[in-house]
N, C-alpha and C positions, 0 to 999 in steps of 0.2 A: 504494500500500500504506500502510495506516495503521500506527501504532506497535504495536498489538496483534498484527498479523500478523507483523511483523518480530520481535517478542519471542518469539512462538510458534515461529517457524522457528529462532531462535537456541537456545531452550531445548530444542526437539526435537533439534537437532543435538548438543547437549551430552549429552542422554540417550542417543542412539544411540551416541555415542562411548564412553560409559561401559559400555554393554551390550556393544559389540564388544570393548572392552578386557577385560572380564571373561571373555567367551567365549574369546578368544585366550589369555588367561592360563591358563584351565582346560585348554585343549587342549595348551598347551606343558607344563604340569605332568604331564598324562597321558602325553604323549610321552616326557618325561624319565623317568618311572617305568618305562615299558615298556622304554626303552633300558637302564636300570639292571638290570632283571630279565633282559633278554636277555644282557647282559654277564656277569652272575653265573652264569646257566644255561650259557652257552657255556664259561665257565671251568671249571665243574664237570664238564661233559661231556668237555672235553679232559683234565682231571685223571683222570677215570674211565678214559678210554681209555689214558692213559699208564700208570697203575698196573695196570690190567687186562691190558695188553699185556705187561708185564714178568713177570706171573705165569705166563702161558702159554708164554713163550719158554724154551727149554731151553738152558742154558749148557753147552757141550761143552768139556771140558778134555781135551786130548790132544796128540798129536804132529802136529797139522795144520800149525802154523806153526813 
C-alpha cells in the first residue's frame, strides 16, 4: 500500500466516525424529546384521572361509622 491509500483509509474512517456521531447524537436527542413528552403526557393523564375521579365520587356523611 502506498501512502495515498493509507491516507484515504484514515480520512475515510474519520469521516465515517463523524457521520455516525452525528446520527447517534440526533437519535438520542429525538429519544430524549419523546421521553420528555411521554412523561409530561403521563403526568397529565394521571392528574386528569385523579381530579376527574374525585368529582364523580359521592361523599356520604352519616351514621355509618
